C-alpha positions in Angstrom: 0.1 47.6 13.9 -2.0 44.6 14.9 -4.6 45.7 12.1 -1.9 45.2 9.4 -0.2 41.2 10.2 -3.2 39.5 8.9 -2.9 41.1 5.8 0.8 40.8 5.2 0.2 36.8 6.0 -2.4 36.9 3.7 0.2 38.2 0.6 2.7 35.7 1.9 3.1 32.0 0.8 2.9 28.7 2.2 6.2 27.3 2.6 5.9 23.5 3.2 4.0 22.5 -0.5 6.0 24.9 -2.8 9.2 23.1 -1.4 8.0 19.7 -2.6 6.9 21.6 -6.1 10.1 23.3 -6.4 12.5 20.1 -6.0 9.9 19.0 -8.4 11.1 21.9 -11.0 14.5 20.8 -10.2 14.1 17.5 -11.3 12.7 18.4 -14.2 15.4 20.8 -15.0 18.3 18.4 -13.3 16.8 15.7 -16.3 17.6 18.0 -19.2 20.8 18.8 -17.8 21.0 15.5 -17.7 20.3 14.3 -20.7 22.6 17.3 -22.7 25.4 15.7 -21.3 24.4 12.5 -22.5 23.5 10.6 -19.0 20.1 9.6 -20.6 19.3 6.9 -17.9 19.9 9.9 -14.6 17.7 12.3 -16.5 14.9 9.0 -16.8 15.1 8.6 -13.5 15.3 12.6 -12.4 12.0 12.7 -14.1 10.3 9.5 -12.3 11.7 11.6 -9.2 9.4 14.7 -10.2 6.5 12.6 -10.8 6.9 11.6 -6.8 7.5 15.2 -5.7 4.3 15.8 -8.1 2.1 13.6 -5.8 3.6 15.2 -2.6 2.9 18.2 -3.0 -0.6 18.4 -3.2 -1.2 15.5 -0.5 0.9 17.9 1.3 -0.5 20.7 1.1 -4.4 18.7 1.7 -3.1 17.5 4.6 -1.9 20.7 6.2 -4.5 23.1 5.1 -2.4 25.4 2.9 -3.8 24.9 -0.5 -3.6 28.8 -2.4 -4.2 29.9 -5.8 -0.4 30.7 -6.2 0.7 27.3 -5.1 -1.8 25.7 -7.7 -0.4 27.9 -10.4 3.6 27.3 -9.5 2.7 23.4 -9.4 1.0 23.7 -13.4 4.3 25.5 -14.6 6.5 23.2 -13.0 4.3 20.5 -14.8 4.6 22.1 -17.3 8.9 22.1 -17.6 9.0 18.6 -15.8 6.0 16.5 -17.7 5.7 18.9 -20.9 9.5 20.0 -21.6 12.1 17.9 -19.9 10.7 14.3 -21.5 10.6 15.9 -24.7 13.9 16.9 -24.8 15.5 14.0 -23.0 13.5 11.9 -26.0 14.5 14.0 -28.7 18.1 14.1 -27.7 18.1 10.8 -27.2 16.8 9.2 -30.1 15.1 12.1 -32.3 17.4 14.8 -33.5 19.0 12.2 -36.3 15.4 12.1 -37.9 15.4 16.0 -38.6 12.1 18.1 -38.6 10.0 14.7 -37.8 11.8 14.9 -34.5 11.6 18.1 -33.3 7.8 17.8 -34.2 7.3 14.4 -32.5 8.6 15.7 -29.5 6.7 19.5 -30.3 3.3 17.1 -30.3 4.2 16.1 -26.8 4.9 19.1 -25.5 2.4 21.0 -26.9 0.3 18.1 -25.8 1.0 18.8 -22.0 0.5 22.5 -22.2 -3.1 22.6 -23.5 -4.0 19.3 -21.1 -2.8 21.4 -18.3 -4.2 24.3 -19.3 -7.6 22.0 -20.0 -7.3 20.9 -16.5 -6.9 24.0 -14.7 -10.4 25.6 -16.4 -12.4 22.4 -15.3 -11.2 21.6 -12.4 -14.4 22.9 -10.2 -17.0 21.1 -12.9 -15.3 17.9 -13.7 -15.7 14.7 -11.7 -13.3 14.0 -9.2 -12.9 10.0 -10.1 -11.8 10.4 -13.9 -9.1 12.6 -15.6 -9.9 13.9 -19.1 -7.3 13.2 -21.2 -3.9 11.3 -20.3 -2.6 13.1 -17.2 0.9 14.5 -18.0 2.6 12.8 -15.0 2.1 9.5 -16.8 2.5 10.4 -20.1 6.0 11.4 -19.1 6.6 8.7 -17.6 5.8 6.6 -20.7 8.9 8.6 -22.7 11.2 8.1 -19.7 10.4 4.7 -19.3 11.3 3.3 -22.5 14.3 5.5 -22.4 15.3 4.2 -18.7 14.5 0.4 -20.5 16.2 0.4 -23.4 19.8 2.1 -21.8 19.5 -0.1 -19.3 18.9 -2.9 -21.1 21.7 -1.9 -24.1 19.4 -1.9 -26.9 20.5 0.0 -29.7 18.7 3.6 -30.0 19.0 3.2 -34.1 16.4 0.6 -34.0 14.0 2.3 -31.9 14.1 5.4 -32.4 11.1 5.2 -34.8 9.4 3.6 -32.2 10.3 6.5 -30.0 8.5 8.8 -32.4 5.7 7.1 -32.3 5.4 6.8 -28.5 6.2 11.1 -28.3 3.3 11.6 -30.7 1.4 9.2 -28.5 1.7 10.7 -25.6 1.0 14.2 -26.8 -2.6 13.4 -28.1 -3.5 11.0 -25.8 -3.4 14.4 -23.1 -5.5 16.5 -25.3 -7.9 13.4 -26.2 -11.7 13.1 -24.1 -10.4 9.5 -22.8 -11.4 9.1 -19.3 -9.0 8.0 -17.1 -9.5 6.9 -13.7 -7.8 9.2 -11.2 -7.5 7.0 -8.3 -8.2 10.1 -5.8 -11.7 8.4 -3.8 -9.2 6.2 -2.3 -9.4 6.2 1.0 -5.7 6.4 2.4 -6.1 7.2 6.2 -9.1 4.5 6.9 -8.4 1.2 8.3 -8.0 -1.4 5.2 -7.6 -5.6 5.2 -4.3 -7.3 6.4 -4.3 -8.9 2.8 -3.3 -5.3 1.7 -0.5 -5.1 3.3 0.8 -8.0 2.4 -0.5 -6.6 -1.8 1.8 -3.7 -1.2 5.3 -5.9 -0.4 4.3 -8.0 -3.1 3.7 -4.9 -5.6 7.0 -3.5 -4.1 9.1 -6.6 -4.6 7.9 -7.0 -8.2 8.7 -3.6 -8.7 12.2 -3.6 -7.5 12.7 -6.7 -9.4 13.2 -4.4 -12.7 12.4 -1.1 -12.5 12.6 0.5 -15.7 10.5 -1.9 -17.3 7.6 -2.5 -14.9 7.9 1.6 -14.2 7.0 1.3 -18.3 4.8 -1.5 -18.5 2.5 0.5 -15.9 2.3 3.7 -17.0 1.9 2.2 -20.7 -0.8 -0.2 -19.3 -2.6 2.8 -17.5 -2.2 5.3 -21.2 -4.2 2.0 -22.7 -7.0 1.9 -20.2 -8.3 5.3 -21.4 -9.4 4.6 -24.6 -11.0 0.9 -23.0 -12.4 2.4 -20.4 -13.9 4.9 -22.7 -15.3 2.5 -25.3 -16.6 0.5 -22.8 -18.5 3.1 -20.6 -20.1 4.1 -24.1 -21.2 0.7 -25.2 -22.6 0.3 -22.0 -24.9 3.8 -22.8 -25.7 2.4 -26.1 -26.8 -1.1 -24.3 -29.0 1.0 -21.8 -30.4 3.5 -24.3 -31.6 0.3 -26.5 -33.5 -1.2 -23.2 
């Protein structure tokens, strides 16, 4: 009996990080059902909630030393629903269903881009530079679509006047996910060490700014992050060409 107990423990799963993953999955599913009921603001907020929970599950796993292959695969499946299918279906139900084939093709580009992005990330995780992502991360791509919907609904912007912009954003987000643009990952930011007191003030100002207009601020932040990839990549290539000439 004593010899079999370790094997039994290895066959189980770690509960705590997978609870956060399940919660993120539920938030993505809730976004889809909310959109089906015409509650598009709730759907957009649910996608942002999924983003927060998705960020927590990995950190909890690392802090508690409960990382596992099962958790990594489960996290990818949840990401596909919450950041691939959910934003695509919410966008389609909100603005693009009236465009016929063009509408569903655009959101399929986003969903397929998320699937390919996750597959590439999983296969390159052992070899890639931890400081950068290759391609726009799927949570950030989902935040662009969710943030755009949230801004329009909150500010009573007519869906008919922005549906072609929504079409373009859906396609662009999908293509950026499978691009070779480099995005800063923020993984080398040390959260446990001591920092200057000025950082506490800056964080307070960021939260104050965020709560002045959450949908607009969040959409602007993630749109800026999406643009940073091409800018960072072009700057790096320009620097490399300059060094070769020297």
